[in-house]
C-alpha positions in Angstrom: -0.8 8.7 24.0 1.5 5.7 23.9 0.9 3.8 20.6 2.1 0.4 19.4 2.1 -0.3 15.7 2.8 -3.9 15.0 3.8 -4.9 11.4 5.4 -7.7 9.6 6.1 -5.4 6.6 9.0 -3.0 7.3 12.3 -1.7 6.1 14.3 -2.5 4.0 11.0 -3.2 2.1 9.8 -0.2 0.1 6.1 -0.4 -0.6 2.8 1.3 0.2 2.3 -0.5 3.5 5.7 0.5 4.9 5.4 4.0 3.6 1.9 4.4 5.1 3.0 3.1 8.5 6.2 5.2 8.6 4.6 8.4 7.5 1.6 7.9 9.9 4.1 7.3 12.8 6.0 10.4 11.9 2.9 12.6 12.0 1.6 11.0 15.2 4.9 11.7 16.8 4.8 15.3 15.6 1.3 15.6 17.2 2.9 14.7 20.6 2.4 10.9 20.8 4.9 8.3 21.8 4.9 5.8 18.9 6.7 2.4 19.1 6.9 -0.1 16.2 7.1 -3.9 16.6 8.7 -5.2 13.4 10.9 -8.1 12.3 13.9 -6.0 13.2 15.6 -7.5 16.2 14.0 -10.9 15.6 15.4 -14.0 14.0 13.8 -14.2 10.6 13.2 -16.5 7.6 12.5 -15.6 3.9 8.8 -15.5 3.0 8.0 -18.4 0.7 7.9 -17.3 -3.0 9.1 -13.8 -1.9 12.6 -14.2 -0.3 13.3 -10.5 -0.1 10.6 -10.3 2.6 11.8 -11.6 6.0 9.4 -12.9 8.6 10.0 -13.2 12.3 10.5 -16.7 13.8 8.7 -17.5 17.1 8.2 -13.9 18.1 5.6 -14.5 20.8 7.8 -14.2 24.0 9.8 -11.2 22.8 6.6 -9.5 21.6 5.1 -10.0 25.1 8.2 -8.5 26.7 8.1 -5.5 24.5 4.4 -4.9 25.2 4.8 -5.4 29.0 7.7 -2.9 29.1 6.1 -0.2 26.9 2.6 -0.5 28.4 0.8 1.1 25.5 -2.5 3.0 25.7 -3.5 1.6 22.3 -2.3 -1.2 20.0 -2.7 -1.3 16.3 -1.9 -4.5 14.3 -1.1 -3.7 10.7 -0.4 -7.1 9.2 -1.5 -10.7 9.7 2.0 -12.4 9.7 4.0 -13.8 12.7 4.4 -10.4 14.4 0.7 -9.5 13.9 -0.4 -13.0 15.1 1.8 -12.7 18.3 0.5 -9.2 19.2 -3.1 -10.4 18.6 -2.6 -13.4 20.8 -1.2 -11.1 23.6 -4.2 -8.8 23.3 -6.7 -11.7 23.4 -4.9 -13.3 26.4 -4.8 -10.1 28.3 -8.3 -8.9 27.3 -6.9 -5.8 25.5 -8.6 -4.0 22.7 -6.8 -3.4 19.5 -7.4 -2.0 16.0 -6.2 -3.7 12.8 -5.7 -2.7 9.2 -6.2 -4.5 5.9 -3.6 -3.4 3.5 -3.4 -6.2 0.9 -5.8 -8.3 -1.1 -4.2 -11.3 0.5 -6.7 -13.9 -0.6 -6.3 -12.9 -4.3 -2.5 -12.7 -3.9 -2.3 -16.2 -2.4 -4.5 -17.6 -5.2 -2.1 -16.3 -7.8 0.8 -18.1 -6.2 -0.9 -21.3 -4.9 -4.1 -23.4 -5.5 -5.7 -22.2 -2.3 -9.4 -21.2 -2.5 -10.0 -17.5 -1.9 -12.8 -18.4 0.5 -10.4 -20.3 2.8 -8.0 -17.3 3.0 -10.9 -14.9 3.6 -12.1 -17.2 6.5 -8.7 -17.0 8.1 -8.5 -13.2 7.7 -12.1 -12.8 9.0 -11.2 -14.7 12.1 -8.0 -12.6 12.6 -9.7 -9.2 12.1 -13.0 -9.7 13.7 -11.4 -9.6 17.1 -10.3 -6.0 16.4 -12.4 -3.1 17.7 -12.0 -1.6 14.2 -10.4 -2.8 11.0 -9.1 0.1 8.9 -9.1 -0.1 5.1 -8.0 2.6 2.6 -11.1 2.9 0.5 -14.8 2.7 0.5 -14.9 0.0 -2.1 -12.5 -2.1 -0.1 -14.7 -1.6 3.0 -17.7 -2.9 1.0 -15.7 -5.9 -0.2 -14.9 -6.9 3.4 -18.4 -6.3 4.6 -19.7 -8.6 1.8 -17.2 -11.2 3.1 -18.7 -10.9 6.7 -16.0 -8.8 8.3 -17.2 -6.5 11.1 -16.4 -3.0 12.3 -14.7 -2.0 9.0 -13.8 1.7 8.7 -12.1 3.8 6.0 -8.6 5.2 6.7 -7.3 6.9 3.6 -3.7 7.6 2.4 -1.5 10.6 1.8 1.4 11.7 -0.4 4.6 13.6 0.2 4.3 16.6 -2.1 7.8 17.9 -1.0 9.3 14.9 -2.8 6.7 14.1 -5.5 6.0 17.2 -7.6 6.3 18.2 -11.3 9.9 18.2 -12.5 11.9 18.5 -15.8 10.5 15.9 -18.3 14.0 15.9 -20.0 15.3 13.7 -17.2 14.4 10.8 -19.4 15.8 10.7 -22.9 13.4 8.4 -24.8 10.8 8.4 -27.5 7.5 9.9 -26.2 5.0 9.5 -24.9 6.5 7.6 -21.9 4.1 5.2 -20.2 5.4 4.1 -16.8 4.8 1.6 -14.1 6.4 2.0 -10.7 6.3 -0.6 -7.9 6.9 -4.2 -7.0 7.7 -6.4 -10.0 5.6 -9.4 -9.1 2.8 -11.5 -10.6 0.1 -10.0 -8.4 0.7 -6.6 -10.0 -0.5 -7.8 -13.4 2.3 -5.9 -15.1 2.1 -8.0 -18.3 -1.4 -6.5 -19.0 0.5 -3.2 -19.5 3.6 -4.7 -21.2 1.5 -6.5 -23.8 -0.2 -3.3 -25.0 0.7 -1.8 -28.3 1.4 1.8 -27.4 3.2 4.7 -29.0 6.4 5.8 -27.4 8.4 4.0 -24.7 7.4 1.8 -21.7 9.3 2.1 -18.4 9.2 -0.2 -15.4 10.6 1.3 -12.2 11.2 -1.2 -9.4 12.4 -4.6 -8.4 10.8 -7.9 -7.5 10.8 -11.7 -8.1 9.6 -11.4 -11.7 12.0 -8.7 -12.9 14.6 -10.9 -14.7 11.9 -13.0 -16.4 10.1 -9.9 -17.7 13.3 -8.3 -18.9 13.9 -11.3 -21.1 10.4 -11.5 -22.3 10.1 -7.8 -23.1 13.5 -6.7 -24.4 12.3 -3.3 -25.8 10.9 -2.2 -22.5 13.1 0.0 -20.3 13.6 -1.7 -16.9 15.5 0.6 -14.5 15.5 -1.6 -11.4 15.1 -0.3 -7.9 15.1 3.5 -7.4 14.3 5.6 -4.4 14.2 9.2 -3.1 15.0 12.1 -5.5 16.0 9.8 -8.4 12.7 7.9 -8.1 10.8 11.1 -8.0 12.6 12.4 -11.1 11.8 9.3 -13.1 8.2 9.4 -12.1 7.7 13.1 -12.9 9.3 12.5 -16.4 6.6 10.2 -17.4 3.6 11.2 -19.6 1.2 8.6 -18.2 1.3 6.3 -15.2 -0.1 2.8 -15.8 -1.5 0.9 -12.9 -2.5 -2.5 -14.1 -3.1 -4.2 -10.8 -6.4 -5.9 -10.1 -5.8 -6.7 -6.5 -4.4 -3.6 -4.7 -6.5 -2.1 -1.9 -5.3 1.5 -2.7 -2.2 2.0 -4.8 -0.3 4.7 -3.1 1.9 5.1 -6.3 -1.1 6.6 -8.1 -1.2 9.5 -5.7 2.5 9.9 -6.1 2.1 10.0 -9.9 -0.7 12.6 -9.6 1.4 14.8 -7.3 4.1 14.6 -10.0 1.7 15.9 -12.6 1.3 12.5 -14.3 -2.3 11.2 -15.0 -3.1 7.6 -14.3 -4.5 4.8 -16.5 -6.0 1.8 -14.7 -8.7 -0.9 -14.7 -12.0 0.0 -12.9 -11.3 -2.0 -9.7 -10.8 -1.4 -6.0 -8.1 1.2 -5.6 -8.3 3.1 -8.9 -12.0 3.7 -8.7 -11.5 5.3 -5.3 -8.3 7.2 -6.1 -8.8 8.4 -9.6 -11.2 11.2 -10.5 -12.4 9.9 -13.9 -11.6 12.2 -16.7 -9.7 14.6 -14.5 -6.8 12.9 -12.8 -6.9 9.7 -14.8 -8.9 7.2 -16.7 -10.1 3.8 -15.6 -11.4 1.4 -18.3 -11.6 -2.3 -18.9 -9.7 -1.6 -22.1 -6.3 -0.6 -20.6 -4.9 0.7 -23.9 -7.9 3.0 -24.3 -7.4 4.3 -20.7 -3.7 5.0 -21.5 -4.4 7.0 -24.6 -7.2 9.0 -23.0 -5.1 9.7 -19.9 -2.5 11.3 -22.1 -5.0 14.0 -23.0 -5.6 15.1 -19.3 -4.1 18.2 -17.6 -1.2 17.7 -15.3 -2.3 20.7 -13.1 -5.6 18.9 -12.3 -3.6 15.9 -11.0 -1.3 18.0 -8.9 -4.2 20.0 -7.3 -6.0 16.8 -6.4 -3.0 15.2 -4.8 -2.2 18.2 -2.6 -5.5 17.7 -0.8 -4.3 14.2 0.4 -1.7 14.9 3.1 -0.1 12.5 5.5 -1.2 14.8 8.4 -4.8 14.2 7.5 -4.2 10.5 7.2 -2.6 10.4 10.7 -5.3 12.4 12.3 -8.0 10.0 10.9 -5.9 7.1 12.3 -5.5 8.8 15.7 -9.3 9.5 15.9 -10.0 5.8 15.6 -7.5 5.0 18.3 -8.9 7.7 20.6 -12.4 6.4 20.0 -11.3 3.0 21.2 -10.1 4.5 24.5 -13.3 6.5 25.0 -15.5 3.5 24.3 -13.4 1.3 26.6 -13.9 3.8 29.5 -17.7 3.9 28.9 -18.0 0.1 29.0 
């Protein structure tokens, strides 16, 4: 099958969306498919307002149409709602082509944190964008329910995976610091609600692994916290595995891939009881979610690392890609019937 995956989120960004699309594409290719990405690479770009490290394509419509005409895909998946996603959607609507989409980010809530735009307005925009899709894929059942309550249609669950060859238990002595070590890993930005973690009075040492627009401000505000900056690959995996508890303070993530990576590393998770954690964490086994984040952290420290690892190993990228492929294949079959 010839598959187009269109996304505004792509390398050099390192986040859950990029990882999911990259790993899914690798597995689809291994299964014998021809996968082509349409990303901001090769387009003139501009920095995303309030997040300059993210580059967005400028006027991509004509080039997107040329790529699609030349590749002639069997199926088209639109992963994001930015300029690339908008251009591919317009092409599909103009040419009466079916497509699937995915909803990776609590965009209405993110926008509201950065600008005084009502959440209902952003949901209306996203509903209009996604309701043209044959299926809109979301990572969890609770996110599916949220979109259905906001009058989205054809919403299905497409879960996530984890690379257990990279993320697995390692030597805790990689980090020399007072224990227990409580760690956050990911984008350092307002929507991640990191200060809810940093404000906690906890024993041991707090670590923040990652980069983002709020990094310098948080380093000044919390001088006793260990900020490592951006890490990747083996070094990132070693840091994560050296933690005693992984703290996921976000209230707006749709999944939180880093939670699976922590579990695969033998590190239990502490989080709030919101979309993402309530679907990913097995309460009292692989982590603790509680409205009292400090309570969640202290209880998570008592959990068994082996239970976390066993759970994570059941979530492979191959299973993730097969679910994705089945939705694409269903599109073709339903199109043939109609």
